[in-house]
C-alpha positions in Angstrom: 0.0 0.0 0.0 2.8 2.4 -0.7 2.6 5.1 -3.3 0.3 3.1 -5.5 -2.2 2.4 -2.7 -5.8 3.4 -3.2 -6.3 3.8 0.5 -6.3 7.6 0.6 -8.8 7.9 -2.2 -11.0 4.8 -1.9 -11.1 4.2 1.9 -10.3 0.6 2.1 -9.7 -1.1 5.5 -6.2 -2.2 5.9 -7.1 -5.9 5.8 -9.1 -5.3 2.6 -6.2 -3.7 0.9 -3.7 -6.3 2.2 -5.8 -9.1 0.8 -6.1 -7.7 -2.7 -5.0 -9.8 -5.6 -4.4 -8.7 -9.2 -7.6 -10.4 -10.2 -9.6 -8.1 -7.9 -8.9 -5.1 -10.1 -11.1 -4.4 -13.1 -8.8 -2.0 -15.0 -11.3 -1.4 -17.9 -14.2 -0.4 -15.5 -11.8 1.2 -13.0 -13.1 -0.9 -10.1 -11.8 -2.9 -7.2 -13.9 -5.9 -6.2 -13.6 -6.5 -2.5 -14.4 -9.9 -1.0 -11.5 -10.8 1.3 -10.0 -9.4 4.4 -6.6 -10.3 5.8 -6.5 -9.6 9.6 -3.3 -10.0 11.6 -3.7 -11.3 15.1 -0.4 -11.6 16.9 1.9 -13.0 14.3 -0.8 -14.9 12.4 -2.8 -13.5 9.5 -6.4 -14.8 9.1 -8.1 -14.4 5.8 -11.9 -14.3 5.7 -14.9 -12.3 4.6 -15.2 -8.5 4.8 -16.2 -6.9 8.1 -19.8 -6.4 6.8 -19.9 -10.0 5.5 -20.9 -8.5 2.1 -18.7 -8.1 -0.9 -18.5 -4.7 -2.4 -17.1 -2.8 -5.4 -15.4 0.6 -5.3 -14.6 3.0 -8.1 -11.1 4.2 -8.8 -9.8 7.5 -10.1 -7.9 7.1 -13.3 -4.5 8.1 -11.7 -5.0 5.3 -9.1 -5.9 2.8 -11.8 -2.7 3.8 -13.7 -0.6 3.3 -10.5 -2.2 0.0 -9.8 -1.6 -1.2 -13.4 2.1 -0.4 -12.9 2.1 -2.4 -9.6 0.5 -5.4 -11.3 3.0 -5.6 -14.2 4.6 -8.9 -14.3 2.4 -10.5 -11.6 0.0 -13.4 -12.1 -3.7 -12.9 -11.6 -3.7 -14.7 -8.2 -0.7 -12.8 -6.7 -1.1 -10.3 -3.9 -0.9 -6.7 -5.0 1.3 -5.8 -2.0 3.0 -8.9 -0.5 5.2 -8.7 2.5 9.0 -9.2 2.1 8.4 -13.0 2.7 5.6 -13.1 0.1 2.7 -13.3 2.5 0.1 -10.8 3.6 1.4 -7.4 4.5 0.9 -6.7 8.2 -0.6 -3.4 9.4 1.9 -0.5 9.6 1.7 -0.1 13.4 5.4 0.0 14.2 7.7 2.9 14.1 9.8 1.2 11.4 6.9 0.5 9.0 6.8 1.9 5.5 4.0 4.3 6.5 5.9 5.6 9.5 8.9 6.1 7.2 6.8 8.0 4.6 5.3 10.2 7.3 8.7 10.9 8.8 10.1 12.0 5.4 7.1 14.3 4.8 7.5 15.8 8.3 11.2 16.4 7.7 10.3 18.3 4.5 7.4 20.1 6.1 7.2 20.1 9.9 3.5 21.0 9.8 2.7 17.7 8.0 0.3 15.8 10.2 1.0 12.4 11.8 -1.3 10.0 10.0 -2.3 6.4 10.4 -3.5 3.8 7.9 -7.0 4.2 9.4 -6.9 8.0 9.0 -6.5 7.4 5.3 -10.1 5.9 5.4 -11.3 9.2 6.8 -9.3 11.1 4.2 -11.0 9.1 1.4 -14.5 10.0 2.8 -13.6 13.6 3.1 -12.2 13.8 -0.4 -15.3 12.0 -1.8 -17.7 14.5 0.0 -15.7 17.5 -1.2 -15.9 16.0 -4.8 -19.7 15.9 -4.4 -20.4 12.4 -3.3 -23.7 11.8 -1.6 -24.0 9.8 1.6 -24.9 6.6 -0.2 -21.8 6.7 -2.3 -19.7 7.3 0.9 -21.5 4.4 2.6 -20.6 2.0 -0.2 -17.0 3.2 -0.4 -16.6 2.7 3.4 -18.5 -0.6 3.6 -20.8 0.7 6.3 -23.9 -1.3 6.9 -26.2 1.7 6.6 -26.2 5.3 5.5 -27.2 6.3 9.1 -23.9 4.9 10.3 -22.0 6.9 7.6 -23.9 10.1 8.6 -23.2 9.4 12.3 -19.5 9.4 11.6 -19.3 12.0 8.8 -22.3 14.4 9.4 -19.9 17.4 9.7 -18.6 16.8 6.2 -22.0 17.3 4.8 -22.6 20.7 6.5 -21.2 22.5 3.5 -23.9 20.8 1.4 -26.5 23.1 2.9 -24.8 26.2 1.4 -24.1 24.4 -1.9 -27.7 23.4 -2.2 -28.9 26.9 -1.5 -26.4 28.3 -4.1 -27.6 25.7 -6.7 -31.2 26.7 -6.0 -30.4 30.3 -6.6 -28.6 29.5 -9.9 -31.5 27.2 -11.0 -34.1 29.8 -10.2 -32.3 32.6 -12.1 -31.9 30.2 -15.1 -35.5 28.8 -15.0 -37.6 31.8 -14.1 -36.5 34.9 -16.1 -38.0 38.3 -15.1 -38.6 37.2 -11.5 -35.3 38.4 -10.1 -33.8 41.9 -10.5 -31.8 42.4 -13.6 -33.6 39.7 -15.6 -35.4 40.5 -18.8 -39.1 39.7 -19.2 -39.9 37.0 -21.8 -41.6 38.5 -25.0 -45.3 39.1 -24.5 -45.2 39.1 -20.7 -45.3 42.1 -18.4 -44.7 42.3 -14.7 -47.2 45.2 -14.4 -50.2 43.2 -14.5 
């Protein structure tokens, strides 16, 4: 899940990303099909169903698809996208010497204001990016694999606050486009008069 990871834009759980195989990527439709979860308990990795017990599909931005295509070059369909150094499932980056900790340290060295982030925080980043790009709550729910839209709203309600202003602005634009002559500065349509 290094530079080519979809985590910060798609919102996968660590175990979902760790369990991905080349065959799970649909490059033509720009989709990831999720149906496995690799969870590390102690030193053992257990592979099973997704947390929700339901498979799901998430969409990919083109630049993520391109990066994943490069990652998959030379790999067989059943190979892991991001194997560990021993070829098994990649463990969560919880230690101070993980690839994620190293990447964050390099960013903080270049910019001391760069925040400390975790793999889980990347899920929140993906939700925030999706909402700012105009995703509705059902899209975010599907991305995150939440069991209900209510759960998604409970976690991310503050991200949708700006929607109130955006909707009001769109209503203003729609009214000025659809109802000429009603708002100041708009011309009356031919044959109509506002005087009576």
